[in-house]
N, C-alpha and C positions, 0 to 999 in steps of 0.2 A: 504493500500500500504506500509506504514512504517513497519508493522509487517513482511511482506514478504521480504522486503529489509534487515531488521535486521537478519532474519533467514538465508539469504544467506551469510551475513557477518560471522555469527556464524559458518556456515558450512565451510567457507573458513578458518577460524581460526583453527577449528578442523583438517582440512586436513593439513594445514601448520604445526600445532603443532605435529601431528603424524609423519610427515616426519623429523621434526627438533629435536624432543625430545631426541633421542639418541645422536645426535651431540652436543646439549647443555649440556646434562649430562656428556658426555665424556670430553668436554672442561673444565667444572667446576671441575670435579673429578680429572683431571690431575693437576689442579692448587691448589685445596684445600685438596686433599687426600681422600682415601676411608673411613677414620675414620669419615669424615663429610658427609657421604652419605645421612643421614636423613635430614640434613640441606640443602643439595644440592637439594634433591627432593622437599622440601618445597619451596625453592627459585624458582625452575622451575614452580611449580604449581602456585605460586604467580604471576609469569610473565604471565601465561595463563589467570588467573583471571583478571589481569589488562587489558590485550588485549580484553577480552570479555566485560569489562566495558567501555573501552575508544573507541575502534575502530568503533563500530556501529555509534557513534556520531561524532567522530573527523576524521574518515577515517583511512584506513590502511596505515602505513608508507611505503615509497618506499622500504626500506630495512627491510622488516618485520621480517625476520629470525634474522638479526643482532639486531633489536630492542628487540626481545624476549631474546636473549642472554644477552644483556647489562642490561636489567631490572633484569634478574635472577642473574647476577653477582653483581649488586648493592645490591640486597636483601641479597645475601650471605655475602657480606662485612659488611652490617649493622648488620646481625646476629652475625658475628664473633666479631664485634666491641663491641657488648653488652657483649660478653663473655670474650674477652681478647684483649686489645689494642696492645699488642706485636704481636699477631697473625696477626692483620690487617696490621701492618707495613711490615710483611714478605710477605703476599700474594698480597699486592698492587703492588709489583714489577712485578707481573705476570698478571696484568689486560690486557684485550684486548679491544681496541676501537671497535665501531660498524663496522667501515670500515675494520679494521684488521680481524674481524670475517667474514665479507663478502668475503674478498679476500684470506683468509688463506687456503692453502691446508693442513696445519698442522692439522687442526681440523678433516679432513677426516682420517688421520692417527691415531689421538687420539681416534676416534670412534672405529676403528679397535682394538686399544689397550684396550679399555674398554671391547670389546667382549672377548678378551683373558683374561683380568683380571677376568671377571665373570666365566671363565672356568679354573681358577687357580687350580693346582693339589691338593692344600690343601682344596679345596671345593669339596663336593661330586657331582656326576653326576647330581643328582636330583636338588641340590641347584644351580648348574651351569645353568641348564635350567630355573629355577625360576628367577635367577638374570638377565639373559640375556633378558628374556621376559619382565621383569619389568623395568630394567634400560636402556636397549638399545632399545627395541621395544616399550616401553611405554604402555604395556598391563595393563589392569585393573586386579584386583584380580579375578573378575568373569571370564574374558577371560582366564586367566591362569588356573583357576580351570577347565574350560571346556577342555582346551588343554591337561591337564595332568590328566583328569578324577578325579578331586578332588572337594569336595563341597567348596563353596566360603569361608566359615568361616575357613575350614581346609587350604585352599590356603593362606588366610591372615596370619595365624599362621606360616605356612611353609615359607612364604616370609620374615616374621620378623626374624625367626631363620636364614634364609639364609643371610640376611643383617647383622645380628650380626656377623656371621662368616666372612663375607666379610670385615667388619670393622677391625676385630681382626687378620685375617690371610693373607689378601692380601697386605695391606699397599699401596704401590705406584702403579700407572697405567703405565705400560711400555710394550714394545713389546719383547716377548721372542725370543731367538736365539738358533741355533744349535739343539741339542737333546732335549732341553727344549721345543722347538717349537712343536716337535712331540707329546709331552704329552698333548698339548692343542688342536691341530688342529682337531682331530676327534670329540671332543665335540663341537667345534665351528661350524663345518659343520652340525652336528645334530641339533643344535639350529636354524640355518637358515632354515633347512628342516622343522622343527616344526612350525616356524613362517609362512612359506608359506602355509603349510597344514591348519592351522587355518584360514587363509585368503581365501583359495580356497574353503573351505566348512565349513563355520561357523556353530557351533553346534546349536546356537539359533539365534533368530532375524528374521527380515523381508527380509533380503537379502541373496541370495544364494552365493554371492561372496563379500568379503571385499577387494576391489582392493588396498586400502592403505596398508594393511598388506602384500599382495602379492608383491606389488611394493617395500616395505621395504625389504622383503626377497631377491628379485633380486638385489636391491641396495647393500645389505651387501655381497651377492655373488660376485658382480662385484668388490667390495672393496677387497675381498679376492683374486680374480683372478688377479687384477691389481698389487698385491704385489708379487714379484718374489719368496718370501719365502713361500707363502701360495698356490700359483697357482699349480694345479695338477689335476689328473684324477677325484678325488671325487668332487672337486669344479666345474670343468668343466662339469661333468656329472650332477651335481645338477642344474647348470645353464641351461643345455639342457632340463632337465626335467621340470623346472619351465617355460621356454620359450614355450615349446610345450603346456603345460597346459594353459598358458595365451593366446595362440593363439585362444583357443576355448571360451573365455569369452563371446563374443557377441553372439555366436551361441547357448550357453547353455540355453538361456531364450528367449522366443518369445516376440512379440510386446506388450503383455498385462501382462508380468512378470511371465509367466508360465514356469516351468522347461521342457526342452527338452532332451530326452535321445540321446546318440550318434547316434543311428539309425535314429532318426527323425530330427537331426540337418541339417541345410543348410550348407554343407561343403564349399560353396563359401564364407561364412561369416567368415571363419577362417582367422585370421590376418596373412597374408603371411610374413610380416616382422618378426613376432615372430617365425613362422615356420622356416624361413631361419636361424635365430639365434639359434634355437633348433638344426638344422642340423650342424651348424658351431661348436657349443660347443660339440655336440655328436662326431663329427669327431676328435676333439682335444682329448677328453677323451678316444677315442677308440685306440689311439696310444699305450696305455698300454695293455699288453697281459692278465694280471690278472684282471678280472672284479669284481668290488665291487657291493654292493647292489644298490648304486646310479646309476652305469652304467647300471645295469640290468633293473632298473625301467625306466631309460631314453630309453633303447632299446625297451621296450614295447611301449612307446610313439612314438619312431622312426618308428615302423611298422604301427601304426595307421596313422601317418602323411605321410607315404610313399604310402599309398593306395589312389586311386583316388575317392573312395566312400566307403560307408559301405559294399556294396556287394563284394568289392574287397580286404577286409582285409584278411591278411594271418594269420588265427587263429592258424594254426599248428606251425608256427614260434613263435607266441606270447606264445603259450602253452609251447614250449621248454624253453623260457626265464623264464616263471613263475616257471617251475620245478627247474631251477638253482637258482632262487631267493628264493624259499622255503628252499633250503639248507643253505642259509645265514640269512634269515629273516623269521622265522617260526611264523608269526603273524596272527592274526584273519583275518584282511583285505586281506592279501595276499592269504590266503587259500580260502576265500570266492570268491574273484575275479578270482582266478584260476578255480574254479568250473564253473563260468560263461563261461569261455573260453572252458572248457571241454564239456559243453553243446553244443557248436558249433561243436566240433570235434568228440565227442563220443556219442552224443545224449542225449535227456532229461532224459530218464530212468536211464542211467548210472550216470549222474551228480546228479540227485535227490537222488539216492541210496547213493552216496558218501556224499552228503550234510546231509542226515538224520543221518549219523554216528556222526556228529558234534553237534547234537541237545543239548546234555547235557552241553557242554562247552559254546555254543553260544546262549542259550535260551534267554538271555537278550539283544541280538544284533538286532538292527533295520535292519541292512544290511542282516543278516541271514534270517529274516522273509520276507524281500522284495524279496530276491533271490528265496526263496522257493515258494512264491506266483507267481513269474514269471514262475518258472518251472511248477507249477500246471496249470497256464493259458495256457501254451504251450500244456499241456496234455488235455486241455479242462475239467479239474476237477475243476470247478469254485467254488463249495462250499468250498473246501479246500483252494483254492486261496484266497477267501474272508476272511477266518479265519486268515490267515497270513498277509494279507493286514491290517486288523484291529489291529493286534498286532504291526505291523510296525508303524502305525499311533500313537499308544499309546507311542511308544518309541522314537518318532521323535519330536524335539523341533523347528527345523528350519521351518519358516512359508511357505517358497516357496516349500519346500519338502512336507509339510503337504498338501498344495493345490494340488500338483501333485498326492499324495496318494489318496486324496478324489476323484479326477477324475477317478483314477483307480478303486476305490471302486464302484463308480456309474456305470462305464462301466461293471464291473463283476456282479454287482447286477442285471442289466438289462438282462445279458446273462443267469442268473439263472432263472429269471422270464420267 
């Protein structure tokens, strides 16, 4: 019994830490400066380790988030004291008590400031993504590697280089204004988008959805939207997109943890509160005449959620949106998902012909082989479908998706026999 109780406490700590990590990092970096980013990271990690050691036996504090911040702050002060007493005298003036941390709205602003600091114009786009995922989102090197298609060791080295530039080129954490703000905002929105995508479909692991990461992305999106200088069509469209996708969380997996495609989902299980938020932010974003890629992606979700069921989806309108999206975002996933829509409107033979043209470029894509297998299944060419399902399985690391593919393989194998 004790083992299971401790495991629950550890899970609660991990959940809390994921949500508070960026807030604590922002508060400490605002007070101690970006030059101390490594010491701040160490202090925050020490706070987590102390929580993991003490809370299972002593119980979780009432103000757990403030406790973590205070412990990290004290650790930071101790580290600086060992380096320079004069530095400690300076930063002690900026200490926050646990109660101040719990009540302060300033720390929400500071977290937004940290996002912008990570996207400083003197930092490259790639480094901005790395820093934001690491310092604000609390991503591990492995998670960042998967999100940016890097091997873990390469991701670690890239993160270290990015942090070196962060220390040297950023300096203070502050909120940009005027034209300077425009230089930052596009990168910031892209980072939130990336965080959500990593949570919505983790590349590896036993879960199809990492709700903590998706929740973190929505929280950052709301922080941006609540700030009058940041709120606009891209932020609102991204919030719409994320809310629409979150609405389907419960319906994507059945009672025994198996993946369900859109066609097989129980649409009554879609979270209507998230659907309404999706419509709300979509309408706000649609006030702008000029559509961005975020607005177009949200529009695709809008048409899915406007239908009363799978048989009532307006594939023609979704196809029109995909054509516009491809003009702005000529990515592999957009091309492949567009072909799935084309199969609905132009037929399987046409879509398969167009898909085969992409074989050289997308041979290493699990999505490519999965879609090709789907098309061959529709044509009842089950031998070819099996070939591509097996290739898909080899290229898939997520365990829920692997289980789904194995079911498809069994089904197709029986049809061949």
